py3Dmol code that shows the C-alpha trace and the ligand (Angstrom):
import py3Dmol

protein = """\
ATOM      1  CA  UNK A   1      69.487  40.123  32.800  1.00  0.00           C
ATOM      2  CA  UNK A   2      67.474  42.231  35.185  1.00  0.00           C
ATOM      3  CA  UNK A   3      68.620  43.858  38.434  1.00  0.00           C
ATOM      4  CA  UNK A   4      66.104  44.668  41.141  1.00  0.00           C
ATOM      5  CA  UNK A   5      66.902  46.935  44.060  1.00  0.00           C
ATOM      6  CA  UNK A   6      65.147  46.660  47.370  1.00  0.00           C
ATOM      7  CA  UNK A   7      65.409  47.783  50.963  1.00  0.00           C
ATOM      8  CA  UNK A   8      63.707  47.181  54.265  1.00  0.00           C
ATOM      9  CA  UNK A   9      64.269  48.327  57.828  1.00  0.00           C
ATOM     10  CA  UNK A  10      64.606  45.872  60.708  1.00  0.00           C
ATOM     11  CA  UNK A  11      62.838  46.446  64.011  1.00  0.00           C
ATOM     12  CA  UNK A  12      65.846  45.381  66.063  1.00  0.00           C
ATOM     13  CA  UNK A  13      69.398  44.167  65.771  1.00  0.00           C
ATOM     14  CA  UNK A  14      68.669  40.475  66.286  1.00  0.00           C
ATOM     15  CA  UNK A  15      69.281  37.467  64.080  1.00  0.00           C
ATOM     16  CA  UNK A  16      65.541  36.866  63.913  1.00  0.00           C
ATOM     17  CA  UNK A  17      64.638  40.387  62.825  1.00  0.00           C
ATOM     18  CA  UNK A  18      67.433  40.560  60.225  1.00  0.00           C
ATOM     19  CA  UNK A  19      66.489  37.241  58.658  1.00  0.00           C
ATOM     20  CA  UNK A  20      62.723  37.776  58.812  1.00  0.00           C
ATOM     21  CA  UNK A  21      62.966  41.167  57.122  1.00  0.00           C
ATOM     22  CA  UNK A  22      65.424  39.996  54.484  1.00  0.00           C
ATOM     23  CA  UNK A  23      63.159  37.068  53.671  1.00  0.00           C
ATOM     24  CA  UNK A  24      60.157  39.390  53.428  1.00  0.00           C
ATOM     25  CA  UNK A  25      62.065  41.667  51.053  1.00  0.00           C
ATOM     26  CA  UNK A  26      63.277  38.813  48.844  1.00  0.00           C
ATOM     27  CA  UNK A  27      59.778  37.328  48.643  1.00  0.00           C
ATOM     28  CA  UNK A  28      58.328  40.682  47.567  1.00  0.00           C
ATOM     29  CA  UNK A  29      61.031  41.220  44.940  1.00  0.00           C
ATOM     30  CA  UNK A  30      60.558  37.720  43.520  1.00  0.00           C
ATOM     31  CA  UNK A  31      56.764  37.917  43.523  1.00  0.00           C
ATOM     32  CA  UNK A  32      56.366  41.450  42.167  1.00  0.00           C
ATOM     33  CA  UNK A  33      58.899  40.832  39.398  1.00  0.00           C
ATOM     34  CA  UNK A  34      57.714  37.350  38.555  1.00  0.00           C
ATOM     35  CA  UNK A  35      61.140  35.763  38.998  1.00  0.00           C
ATOM     36  CA  UNK A  36      61.735  32.022  39.272  1.00  0.00           C
ATOM     37  CA  UNK A  37      64.186  31.109  42.025  1.00  0.00           C
ATOM     38  CA  UNK A  38      66.392  29.157  39.610  1.00  0.00           C
ATOM     39  CA  UNK A  39      66.761  32.266  37.398  1.00  0.00           C
ATOM     40  CA  UNK A  40      68.474  34.243  40.162  1.00  0.00           C
ATOM     41  CA  UNK A  41      72.124  34.679  39.286  1.00  0.00           C
ATOM     42  CA  UNK A  42      73.477  36.759  42.135  1.00  0.00           C
ATOM     43  CA  UNK A  43      72.281  38.736  45.148  1.00  0.00           C
ATOM     44  CA  UNK A  44      74.271  41.459  46.872  1.00  0.00           C
ATOM     45  CA  UNK A  45      73.128  42.177  50.407  1.00  0.00           C
ATOM     46  CA  UNK A  46      74.116  45.154  52.506  1.00  0.00           C
ATOM     47  CA  UNK A  47      73.323  46.012  56.102  1.00  0.00           C
ATOM     48  CA  UNK A  48      73.926  49.234  57.969  1.00  0.00           C
ATOM     49  CA  UNK A  49      76.568  49.123  60.691  1.00  0.00           C
ATOM     50  CA  UNK A  50      73.979  48.796  63.447  1.00  0.00           C
ATOM     51  CA  UNK A  51      72.835  45.386  62.120  1.00  0.00           C
ATOM     52  CA  UNK A  52      75.521  42.859  62.927  1.00  0.00           C
ATOM     53  CA  UNK A  53      73.780  39.864  64.451  1.00  0.00           C
ATOM     54  CA  UNK A  54      73.393  37.853  61.239  1.00  0.00           C
ATOM     55  CA  UNK A  55      74.431  37.744  57.605  1.00  0.00           C
ATOM     56  CA  UNK A  56      71.249  38.636  55.693  1.00  0.00           C
ATOM     57  CA  UNK A  57      72.185  36.189  52.915  1.00  0.00           C
ATOM     58  CA  UNK A  58      71.203  33.297  55.187  1.00  0.00           C
ATOM     59  CA  UNK A  59      67.554  34.209  54.479  1.00  0.00           C
ATOM     60  CA  UNK A  60      68.009  33.197  50.843  1.00  0.00           C
ATOM     61  CA  UNK A  61      68.434  29.542  51.841  1.00  0.00           C
ATOM     62  CA  UNK A  62      64.924  29.420  53.243  1.00  0.00           C
ATOM     63  CA  UNK A  63      63.579  30.422  49.856  1.00  0.00           C
ATOM     64  CA  UNK A  64      65.514  27.651  48.127  1.00  0.00           C
ATOM     65  CA  UNK A  65      68.019  29.985  46.450  1.00  0.00           C
ATOM     66  CA  UNK A  66      70.963  27.621  46.278  1.00  0.00           C
ATOM     67  CA  UNK A  67      72.694  28.307  42.954  1.00  0.00           C
ATOM     68  CA  UNK A  68      73.024  32.096  43.060  1.00  0.00           C
ATOM     69  CA  UNK A  69      76.219  33.834  44.178  1.00  0.00           C
ATOM     70  CA  UNK A  70      75.524  35.634  47.458  1.00  0.00           C
ATOM     71  CA  UNK A  71      77.547  38.510  48.894  1.00  0.00           C
ATOM     72  CA  UNK A  72      77.113  40.432  52.171  1.00  0.00           C
ATOM     73  CA  UNK A  73      78.634  43.872  52.658  1.00  0.00           C
ATOM     74  CA  UNK A  74      78.424  46.649  55.161  1.00  0.00           C
ATOM     75  CA  UNK A  75      76.594  49.731  53.918  1.00  0.00           C
ATOM     76  CA  UNK A  76      78.581  52.985  53.746  1.00  0.00           C
ATOM     77  CA  UNK A  77      77.575  55.409  56.444  1.00  0.00           C
ATOM     78  CA  UNK A  78      76.076  58.663  55.184  1.00  0.00           C
ATOM     79  CA  UNK A  79      75.012  61.372  57.583  1.00  0.00           C
ATOM     80  CA  UNK A  80      71.306  61.070  58.464  1.00  0.00           C
ATOM     81  CA  UNK A  81      70.976  57.799  56.589  1.00  0.00           C
ATOM     82  CA  UNK A  82      68.329  55.344  57.692  1.00  0.00           C
ATOM     83  CA  UNK A  83      69.069  53.232  60.693  1.00  0.00           C
ATOM     84  CA  UNK A  84      68.826  49.431  60.760  1.00  0.00           C
ATOM     85  CA  UNK A  85      68.443  49.113  57.021  1.00  0.00           C
ATOM     86  CA  UNK A  86      68.949  46.055  54.831  1.00  0.00           C
ATOM     87  CA  UNK A  87      69.361  46.403  51.074  1.00  0.00           C
ATOM     88  CA  UNK A  88      69.624  43.963  48.246  1.00  0.00           C
ATOM     89  CA  UNK A  89      70.525  44.071  44.597  1.00  0.00           C
ATOM     90  CA  UNK A  90      69.093  40.943  42.973  1.00  0.00           C
ATOM     91  CA  UNK A  91      70.232  39.902  39.510  1.00  0.00           C
ATOM     92  CA  UNK A  92      68.093  37.467  37.525  1.00  0.00           C
ATOM     93  CA  UNK A  93      68.134  36.002  34.061  1.00  0.00           C
ATOM     94  CA  UNK A  94      64.400  36.016  33.331  1.00  0.00           C
ATOM     95  CA  UNK A  95      64.423  37.489  29.863  1.00  0.00           C
ATOM     96  CA  UNK A  96      62.846  40.783  30.961  1.00  0.00           C
ATOM     97  CA  UNK A  97      64.112  44.274  30.232  1.00  0.00           C
ATOM     98  CA  UNK A  98      65.652  46.372  33.003  1.00  0.00           C
ATOM     99  CA  UNK A  99      63.029  49.056  32.315  1.00  0.00           C
ATOM    100  CA  UNK A 100      60.354  46.695  33.648  1.00  0.00           C
ATOM    101  CA  UNK A 101      62.129  46.223  37.027  1.00  0.00           C
ATOM    102  CA  UNK A 102      59.909  46.838  40.028  1.00  0.00           C
ATOM    103  CA  UNK A 103      62.150  48.002  42.854  1.00  0.00           C
ATOM    104  CA  UNK A 104      60.809  47.276  46.315  1.00  0.00           C
ATOM    105  CA  UNK A 105      61.046  49.455  49.428  1.00  0.00           C
ATOM    106  CA  UNK A 106      59.403  48.200  52.578  1.00  0.00           C
ATOM    107  CA  UNK A 107      58.854  49.625  56.065  1.00  0.00           C
ATOM    108  CA  UNK A 108      59.859  53.185  55.173  1.00  0.00           C
ATOM    109  CA  UNK A 109      63.235  52.163  53.705  1.00  0.00           C
ATOM    110  CA  UNK A 110      63.080  54.265  50.557  1.00  0.00           C
ATOM    111  CA  UNK A 111      65.702  56.850  51.509  1.00  0.00           C
ATOM    112  CA  UNK A 112      68.810  55.093  52.667  1.00  0.00           C
ATOM    113  CA  UNK A 113      70.941  57.611  50.827  1.00  0.00           C
ATOM    114  CA  UNK A 114      69.506  61.034  51.659  1.00  0.00           C
ATOM    115  CA  UNK A 115      72.435  62.656  49.875  1.00  0.00           C
ATOM    116  CA  UNK A 116      71.162  61.429  46.527  1.00  0.00           C
ATOM    117  CA  UNK A 117      67.430  60.916  47.074  1.00  0.00           C
ATOM    118  CA  UNK A 118      65.020  63.800  46.725  1.00  0.00           C
ATOM    119  CA  UNK A 119      61.442  63.545  47.933  1.00  0.00           C
ATOM    120  CA  UNK A 120      58.770  65.886  46.701  1.00  0.00           C
ATOM    121  CA  UNK A 121      57.800  67.010  50.184  1.00  0.00           C
ATOM    122  CA  UNK A 122      57.907  70.099  52.366  1.00  0.00           C
ATOM    123  CA  UNK A 123      59.374  69.474  55.831  1.00  0.00           C
ATOM    124  CA  UNK A 124      58.561  72.101  58.460  1.00  0.00           C
ATOM    125  CA  UNK A 125      60.237  71.935  61.851  1.00  0.00           C
ATOM    126  CA  UNK A 126      60.355  74.279  64.788  1.00  0.00           C
ATOM    127  CA  UNK A 127      59.447  74.726  68.438  1.00  0.00           C
ATOM    128  CA  UNK A 128      55.924  74.796  69.835  1.00  0.00           C
ATOM    129  CA  UNK A 129      54.071  77.984  68.932  1.00  0.00           C
ATOM    130  CA  UNK A 130      56.313  78.953  66.018  1.00  0.00           C
ATOM    131  CA  UNK A 131      53.267  78.766  63.755  1.00  0.00           C
ATOM    132  CA  UNK A 132      54.068  75.451  62.084  1.00  0.00           C
ATOM    133  CA  UNK A 133      50.627  73.915  61.926  1.00  0.00           C
ATOM    134  CA  UNK A 134      48.767  77.013  60.689  1.00  0.00           C
ATOM    135  CA  UNK A 135      51.360  77.680  58.031  1.00  0.00           C
ATOM    136  CA  UNK A 136      51.781  74.009  57.050  1.00  0.00           C
ATOM    137  CA  UNK A 137      48.031  73.671  56.494  1.00  0.00           C
ATOM    138  CA  UNK A 138      48.033  76.773  54.270  1.00  0.00           C
ATOM    139  CA  UNK A 139      51.022  75.532  52.268  1.00  0.00           C
ATOM    140  CA  UNK A 140      49.456  72.090  51.813  1.00  0.00           C
ATOM    141  CA  UNK A 141      46.268  73.709  50.546  1.00  0.00           C
ATOM    142  CA  UNK A 142      48.142  75.936  48.099  1.00  0.00           C
ATOM    143  CA  UNK A 143      50.202  73.042  46.718  1.00  0.00           C
ATOM    144  CA  UNK A 144      47.448  70.431  46.830  1.00  0.00           C
ATOM    145  CA  UNK A 145      49.592  68.273  49.140  1.00  0.00           C
ATOM    146  CA  UNK A 146      48.460  66.406  52.239  1.00  0.00           C
ATOM    147  CA  UNK A 147      49.214  68.023  55.594  1.00  0.00           C
ATOM    148  CA  UNK A 148      50.719  65.624  58.142  1.00  0.00           C
ATOM    149  CA  UNK A 149      50.961  66.736  61.769  1.00  0.00           C
ATOM    150  CA  UNK A 150      53.491  64.413  63.422  1.00  0.00           C
ATOM    151  CA  UNK A 151      53.099  66.063  66.834  1.00  0.00           C
ATOM    152  CA  UNK A 152      49.556  64.667  66.893  1.00  0.00           C
ATOM    153  CA  UNK A 153      51.005  61.150  66.832  1.00  0.00           C
ATOM    154  CA  UNK A 154      53.178  61.774  69.906  1.00  0.00           C
ATOM    155  CA  UNK A 155      50.181  63.407  71.604  1.00  0.00           C
ATOM    156  CA  UNK A 156      48.126  60.297  70.871  1.00  0.00           C
ATOM    157  CA  UNK A 157      50.709  57.985  72.477  1.00  0.00           C
ATOM    158  CA  UNK A 158      50.753  60.360  75.477  1.00  0.00           C
ATOM    159  CA  UNK A 159      46.950  60.282  75.652  1.00  0.00           C
ATOM    160  CA  UNK A 160      46.872  56.490  75.473  1.00  0.00           C
ATOM    161  CA  UNK A 161      49.344  56.298  78.360  1.00  0.00           C
ATOM    162  CA  UNK A 162      47.567  58.808  80.575  1.00  0.00           C
ATOM    163  CA  UNK A 163      44.160  57.199  79.939  1.00  0.00           C
ATOM    164  CA  UNK A 164      45.646  53.883  81.051  1.00  0.00           C
ATOM    165  CA  UNK A 165      47.326  55.228  84.175  1.00  0.00           C
ATOM    166  CA  UNK A 166      50.852  54.964  82.756  1.00  0.00           C
ATOM    167  CA  UNK A 167      53.432  57.476  83.944  1.00  0.00           C
ATOM    168  CA  UNK A 168      54.874  59.182  80.837  1.00  0.00           C
ATOM    169  CA  UNK A 169      58.254  59.385  82.623  1.00  0.00           C
ATOM    170  CA  UNK A 170      58.450  55.584  82.791  1.00  0.00           C
ATOM    171  CA  UNK A 171      60.235  54.638  79.556  1.00  0.00           C
ATOM    172  CA  UNK A 172      59.709  50.900  79.912  1.00  0.00           C
ATOM    173  CA  UNK A 173      55.983  51.140  80.626  1.00  0.00           C
ATOM    174  CA  UNK A 174      55.425  53.713  77.849  1.00  0.00           C
ATOM    175  CA  UNK A 175      57.369  51.642  75.313  1.00  0.00           C
ATOM    176  CA  UNK A 176      55.414  48.516  76.230  1.00  0.00           C
ATOM    177  CA  UNK A 177      52.132  50.383  75.867  1.00  0.00           C
ATOM    178  CA  UNK A 178      53.196  51.997  72.593  1.00  0.00           C
ATOM    179  CA  UNK A 179      53.817  48.557  71.139  1.00  0.00           C
ATOM    180  CA  UNK A 180      50.084  47.857  71.113  1.00  0.00           C
ATOM    181  CA  UNK A 181      48.829  51.407  70.542  1.00  0.00           C
ATOM    182  CA  UNK A 182      46.842  51.386  67.332  1.00  0.00           C
ATOM    183  CA  UNK A 183      47.296  54.771  65.632  1.00  0.00           C
ATOM    184  CA  UNK A 184      45.618  55.452  62.339  1.00  0.00           C
ATOM    185  CA  UNK A 185      45.657  58.600  60.247  1.00  0.00           C
ATOM    186  CA  UNK A 186      42.933  59.486  57.790  1.00  0.00           C
ATOM    187  CA  UNK A 187      43.002  62.441  55.457  1.00  0.00           C
ATOM    188  CA  UNK A 188      39.865  64.357  54.597  1.00  0.00           C
ATOM    189  CA  UNK A 189      40.139  67.314  52.202  1.00  0.00           C
ATOM    190  CA  UNK A 190      43.899  67.271  52.731  1.00  0.00           C
ATOM    191  CA  UNK A 191      43.519  67.501  56.532  1.00  0.00           C
ATOM    192  CA  UNK A 192      44.473  64.896  59.047  1.00  0.00           C
ATOM    193  CA  UNK A 193      42.227  63.033  61.459  1.00  0.00           C
ATOM    194  CA  UNK A 194      43.840  60.805  64.038  1.00  0.00           C
ATOM    195  CA  UNK A 195      42.377  57.642  65.514  1.00  0.00           C
ATOM    196  CA  UNK A 196      43.471  55.887  68.673  1.00  0.00           C
ATOM    197  CA  UNK A 197      42.259  52.294  68.842  1.00  0.00           C
ATOM    198  CA  UNK A 198      39.630  53.177  66.184  1.00  0.00           C
ATOM    199  CA  UNK A 199      38.350  56.250  68.112  1.00  0.00           C
ATOM    200  CA  UNK A 200      38.692  59.748  66.652  1.00  0.00           C
ATOM    201  CA  UNK A 201      40.912  61.725  69.074  1.00  0.00           C
ATOM    202  CA  UNK A 202      41.734  64.631  66.728  1.00  0.00           C
ATOM    203  CA  UNK A 203      40.277  67.228  69.112  1.00  0.00           C
ATOM    204  CA  UNK A 204      40.931  65.430  72.377  1.00  0.00           C
ATOM    205  CA  UNK A 205      44.729  65.602  71.978  1.00  0.00           C
ATOM    206  CA  UNK A 206      44.835  69.393  71.702  1.00  0.00           C
ATOM    207  CA  UNK A 207      45.184  70.013  75.463  1.00  0.00           C
ATOM    208  CA  UNK A 208      48.219  71.369  77.320  1.00  0.00           C
ATOM    209  CA  UNK A 209      48.432  68.083  79.254  1.00  0.00           C
ATOM    210  CA  UNK A 210      48.620  66.081  76.010  1.00  0.00           C
ATOM    211  CA  UNK A 211      51.308  68.437  74.671  1.00  0.00           C
ATOM    212  CA  UNK A 212      53.428  67.945  77.783  1.00  0.00           C
ATOM    213  CA  UNK A 213      52.939  64.177  77.789  1.00  0.00           C
ATOM    214  CA  UNK A 214      53.814  64.114  74.078  1.00  0.00           C
ATOM    215  CA  UNK A 215      57.093  65.866  74.772  1.00  0.00           C
ATOM    216  CA  UNK A 216      57.875  63.287  77.491  1.00  0.00           C
ATOM    217  CA  UNK A 217      57.088  60.165  75.446  1.00  0.00           C
ATOM    218  CA  UNK A 218      58.879  61.633  72.409  1.00  0.00           C
ATOM    219  CA  UNK A 219      62.183  61.074  74.240  1.00  0.00           C
ATOM    220  CA  UNK A 220      61.964  57.294  73.952  1.00  0.00           C
ATOM    221  CA  UNK A 221      63.570  55.499  70.981  1.00  0.00           C
ATOM    222  CA  UNK A 222      60.878  52.826  70.751  1.00  0.00           C
ATOM    223  CA  UNK A 223      58.141  55.444  70.412  1.00  0.00           C
ATOM    224  CA  UNK A 224      60.158  57.473  67.903  1.00  0.00           C
ATOM    225  CA  UNK A 225      60.938  54.462  65.733  1.00  0.00           C
ATOM    226  CA  UNK A 226      57.343  53.291  65.682  1.00  0.00           C
ATOM    227  CA  UNK A 227      56.094  56.714  64.609  1.00  0.00           C
ATOM    228  CA  UNK A 228      58.996  57.347  62.223  1.00  0.00           C
ATOM    229  CA  UNK A 229      58.102  54.353  60.085  1.00  0.00           C
ATOM    230  CA  UNK A 230      54.458  55.453  59.968  1.00  0.00           C
ATOM    231  CA  UNK A 231      55.499  58.958  58.927  1.00  0.00           C
ATOM    232  CA  UNK A 232      57.921  57.779  56.242  1.00  0.00           C
ATOM    233  CA  UNK A 233      55.327  55.380  54.881  1.00  0.00           C
ATOM    234  CA  UNK A 234      52.838  58.233  54.398  1.00  0.00           C
ATOM    235  CA  UNK A 235      55.427  60.349  52.569  1.00  0.00           C
ATOM    236  CA  UNK A 236      56.290  57.373  50.393  1.00  0.00           C
ATOM    237  CA  UNK A 237      52.778  57.179  49.013  1.00  0.00           C
ATOM    238  CA  UNK A 238      51.706  60.852  49.019  1.00  0.00           C
ATOM    239  CA  UNK A 239      53.061  64.353  48.453  1.00  0.00           C
ATOM    240  CA  UNK A 240      53.129  65.856  51.924  1.00  0.00           C
ATOM    241  CA  UNK A 241      53.725  68.966  53.930  1.00  0.00           C
ATOM    242  CA  UNK A 242      54.865  67.395  57.181  1.00  0.00           C
ATOM    243  CA  UNK A 243      55.507  69.311  60.384  1.00  0.00           C
ATOM    244  CA  UNK A 244      57.255  68.299  63.577  1.00  0.00           C
ATOM    245  CA  UNK A 245      60.648  68.478  65.259  1.00  0.00           C
ATOM    246  CA  UNK A 246      62.817  66.064  63.259  1.00  0.00           C
ATOM    247  CA  UNK A 247      61.222  65.974  59.817  1.00  0.00           C
ATOM    248  CA  UNK A 248      64.031  67.667  57.883  1.00  0.00           C
ATOM    249  CA  UNK A 249      66.806  66.091  59.935  1.00  0.00           C
ATOM    250  CA  UNK A 250      65.559  62.536  60.401  1.00  0.00           C
ATOM    251  CA  UNK A 251      62.207  61.577  58.888  1.00  0.00           C
ATOM    252  CA  UNK A 252      62.546  63.066  55.402  1.00  0.00           C
ATOM    253  CA  UNK A 253      66.175  64.147  55.048  1.00  0.00           C
ATOM    254  CA  UNK A 254      65.624  64.034  51.287  1.00  0.00           C
ATOM    255  CA  UNK A 255      62.693  66.499  51.332  1.00  0.00           C
ATOM    256  CA  UNK A 256      62.972  69.003  48.489  1.00  0.00           C
ATOM    257  CA  UNK A 257      62.081  71.938  50.755  1.00  0.00           C
ATOM    258  CA  UNK A 258      63.049  72.225  54.398  1.00  0.00           C
ATOM    259  CA  UNK A 259      61.831  75.021  56.607  1.00  0.00           C
ATOM    260  CA  UNK A 260      62.697  75.793  60.208  1.00  0.00           C
ATOM    261  CA  UNK A 261      60.206  78.170  61.789  1.00  0.00           C
ATOM    262  CA  UNK A 262      61.220  80.023  64.897  1.00  0.00           C
ATOM    263  CA  UNK A 263      59.922  82.823  67.124  1.00  0.00           C
ATOM    264  CA  UNK A 264      60.970  84.212  70.493  1.00  0.00           C
ATOM    265  CA  UNK A 265      59.619  82.320  73.494  1.00  0.00           C
ATOM    266  CA  UNK A 266      57.696  85.451  74.580  1.00  0.00           C
ATOM    267  CA  UNK A 267      55.921  85.718  71.230  1.00  0.00           C
ATOM    268  CA  UNK A 268      55.101  82.008  71.284  1.00  0.00           C
ATOM    269  CA  UNK A 269      53.718  82.205  74.824  1.00  0.00           C
ATOM    270  CA  UNK A 270      51.652  85.262  73.845  1.00  0.00           C
ATOM    271  CA  UNK A 271      50.193  83.333  70.899  1.00  0.00           C
ATOM    272  CA  UNK A 272      49.270  80.466  73.210  1.00  0.00           C
ATOM    273  CA  UNK A 273      47.563  82.804  75.677  1.00  0.00           C
ATOM    274  CA  UNK A 274      45.601  84.270  72.734  1.00  0.00           C
ATOM    275  CA  UNK A 275      44.540  80.800  71.530  1.00  0.00           C
ATOM    276  CA  UNK A 276      43.301  79.896  75.001  1.00  0.00           C
ATOM    277  CA  UNK A 277      41.461  83.209  75.294  1.00  0.00           C
ATOM    278  CA  UNK A 278      39.705  82.459  71.994  1.00  0.00           C
ATOM    279  CA  UNK A 279      38.489  79.246  73.584  1.00  0.00           C
ATOM    280  CA  UNK A 280      37.218  81.203  76.591  1.00  0.00           C
ATOM    281  CA  UNK A 281      40.056  80.074  78.864  1.00  0.00           C
ATOM    282  CA  UNK A 282      41.926  82.667  80.952  1.00  0.00           C
ATOM    283  CA  UNK A 283      45.654  81.922  81.170  1.00  0.00           C
ATOM    284  CA  UNK A 284      48.554  83.397  83.067  1.00  0.00           C
ATOM    285  CA  UNK A 285      51.278  84.645  80.687  1.00  0.00           C
ATOM    286  CA  UNK A 286      54.240  83.891  82.946  1.00  0.00           C
ATOM    287  CA  UNK A 287      53.010  80.366  83.629  1.00  0.00           C
ATOM    288  CA  UNK A 288      52.542  79.694  79.914  1.00  0.00           C
ATOM    289  CA  UNK A 289      55.973  81.187  79.161  1.00  0.00           C
ATOM    290  CA  UNK A 290      57.592  78.858  81.719  1.00  0.00           C
ATOM    291  CA  UNK A 291      55.904  75.858  80.069  1.00  0.00           C
ATOM    292  CA  UNK A 292      57.013  76.949  76.596  1.00  0.00           C
ATOM    293  CA  UNK A 293      60.606  77.237  77.811  1.00  0.00           C
ATOM    294  CA  UNK A 294      60.453  73.881  79.559  1.00  0.00           C
ATOM    295  CA  UNK A 295      59.091  72.096  76.467  1.00  0.00           C
ATOM    296  CA  UNK A 296      61.809  73.727  74.308  1.00  0.00           C
ATOM    297  CA  UNK A 297      64.418  72.489  76.751  1.00  0.00           C
ATOM    298  CA  UNK A 298      63.077  68.960  76.561  1.00  0.00           C
ATOM    299  CA  UNK A 299      62.614  68.852  72.773  1.00  0.00           C
ATOM    300  CA  UNK A 300      66.006  70.422  71.999  1.00  0.00           C
ATOM    301  CA  UNK A 301      68.126  68.531  74.508  1.00  0.00           C
ATOM    302  CA  UNK A 302      66.819  64.993  74.337  1.00  0.00           C
ATOM    303  CA  UNK A 303      69.171  62.257  73.200  1.00  0.00           C
ATOM    304  CA  UNK A 304      67.205  60.911  70.228  1.00  0.00           C
ATOM    305  CA  UNK A 305      66.382  63.144  67.241  1.00  0.00           C
ATOM    306  CA  UNK A 306      66.263  66.428  69.144  1.00  0.00           C
ATOM    307  CA  UNK A 307      64.862  69.563  67.564  1.00  0.00           C
ATOM    308  CA  UNK A 308      67.726  71.067  65.536  1.00  0.00           C
ATOM    309  CA  UNK A 309      68.002  73.052  62.326  1.00  0.00           C
ATOM    310  CA  UNK A 310      68.774  70.871  59.297  1.00  0.00           C
ATOM    311  CA  UNK A 311      71.878  72.082  57.459  1.00  0.00           C
ATOM    312  CA  UNK A 312      69.899  72.784  54.304  1.00  0.00           C
ATOM    313  CA  UNK A 313      66.817  74.296  55.992  1.00  0.00           C
ATOM    314  CA  UNK A 314      65.554  77.833  55.385  1.00  0.00           C
ATOM    315  CA  UNK A 315      65.198  79.461  58.796  1.00  0.00           C
ATOM    316  CA  UNK A 316      62.293  81.894  59.156  1.00  0.00           C
ATOM    317  CA  UNK A 317      61.743  83.926  62.307  1.00  0.00           C
ATOM    318  CA  UNK A 318      57.988  84.440  62.474  1.00  0.00           C
ATOM    319  CA  UNK A 319      58.050  86.719  65.558  1.00  0.00           C
ATOM    320  CA  UNK A 320      57.049  89.784  63.558  1.00  0.00           C
ATOM    321  CA  UNK A 321      55.384  88.172  60.568  1.00  0.00           C
ATOM    322  CA  UNK A 322      51.748  87.454  59.736  1.00  0.00           C
ATOM    323  CA  UNK A 323      50.617  83.983  58.683  1.00  0.00           C
ATOM    324  CA  UNK A 324      50.139  85.252  55.118  1.00  0.00           C
ATOM    325  CA  UNK A 325      53.661  86.632  55.011  1.00  0.00           C
ATOM    326  CA  UNK A 326      55.165  83.344  56.214  1.00  0.00           C
ATOM    327  CA  UNK A 327      53.010  81.408  53.768  1.00  0.00           C
ATOM    328  CA  UNK A 328      54.112  83.565  50.818  1.00  0.00           C
ATOM    329  CA  UNK A 329      57.747  83.305  51.841  1.00  0.00           C
ATOM    330  CA  UNK A 330      57.605  79.505  51.963  1.00  0.00           C
ATOM    331  CA  UNK A 331      55.719  79.234  48.679  1.00  0.00           C
ATOM    332  CA  UNK A 332      58.386  81.397  47.045  1.00  0.00           C
ATOM    333  CA  UNK A 333      61.060  79.013  48.397  1.00  0.00           C
ATOM    334  CA  UNK A 334      59.116  75.994  47.062  1.00  0.00           C
ATOM    335  CA  UNK A 335      58.899  77.687  43.641  1.00  0.00           C
ATOM    336  CA  UNK A 336      62.640  78.323  43.781  1.00  0.00           C
ATOM    337  CA  UNK A 337      62.293  82.133  43.712  1.00  0.00           C
TER     338      UNK A 337
END
"""
ligand_1 = """\
20
DC
O 53.915 69.961 67.584
P 53.237 69.508 68.873
O 53.145 70.558 69.924
O 51.911 68.868 68.611
O 54.204 68.340 69.445
C 54.030 67.756 70.706
C 55.340 67.160 71.176
O 55.658 66.022 70.399
C 56.550 68.057 71.091
O 56.740 68.822 72.263
C 57.690 67.121 70.852
C 57.065 65.922 70.206
N 57.359 65.808 68.764
C 58.561 65.234 68.404
O 59.369 64.917 69.268
N 58.842 65.014 67.096
C 57.981 65.387 66.141
N 58.289 65.154 64.858
C 56.766 66.013 66.480
C 56.490 66.224 67.816
"""
view = py3Dmol.view(width=600, height=400)
view.addModel(protein, "pdb")
view.setStyle({"model": 0}, {"cartoon": {"style": "trace"}})
view.addModel(ligand_1, "xyz")
view.setStyle({"model": 1}, {"stick": {}})
view.zoomTo()
view.show()
């Protein structure tokens, strides 16, 4: 007897989405484990509370699974657990050893139980200007991990909207656009390049306008869910240092190391003025400070996955620290010192 575990996330709480995703998961389990339908003895299905429009077991009929005992149960709720997740435990009598079982996790569904799953990743969250990207790049280099900048993905959706005349305050229009936005990440020497509809926009998204549009579109659940599954998928396949606003709390709640970087708004505004100066752009400190405060407001007070400190995060105030000092401090945490 062999038991295969599997999980998948559904796009929406509809009968169609539940059954389509369950079928996809069952097909993958059967194919990857070389199981004949008639050898299946029993399948336990679970669904998270937010999926209640169909019994997932119905999908088994389509695959001709008629003899097996089928059970559907509601998944226990665990804080920060994945949303809209379907799981199965499939038991088959195919003469193979349990050690050969290939468990299947699709669409970013590998961490339903963040309380027991640990991912070899470093999650770095914090407000704009706290030094996340500089430090995250340095940490990734030191560890040989891939650096993933999730803010760039929100910036890219914002760019796509503004280039197509869509108001980033219009949730419906942004969500519709985001549905067809083709975002691709490529990693070269551990660094990320981002492509919008096959065009490299890595540099183009670094403007103040893109940052503000990113913060606006990041409020919408459709946008967040689309990007969340992309982000989880990357961390599934690679060891990452991922930075953003909700990495430790929502995207990778099972990350081995969680860091929350902070700095006073004045220090962060000063850093921004310095960056602009380096690019030959004169900027007014009080104007920049007002924008920093406004973006904080928006990122911390939005309804979906706001910027908050994960319970198990190490908080580092970088106001009076150099990049090297922050880097060393985080590396010491990673090493468990
Ligand atoms: O880190 P950044 O400045 O590139 O991010 C731009 C905006 O994107 C930020 O103001 C909020 C949003 N964002 C988010 O909501 N969640 C993330 N994980 C990353 C960024």
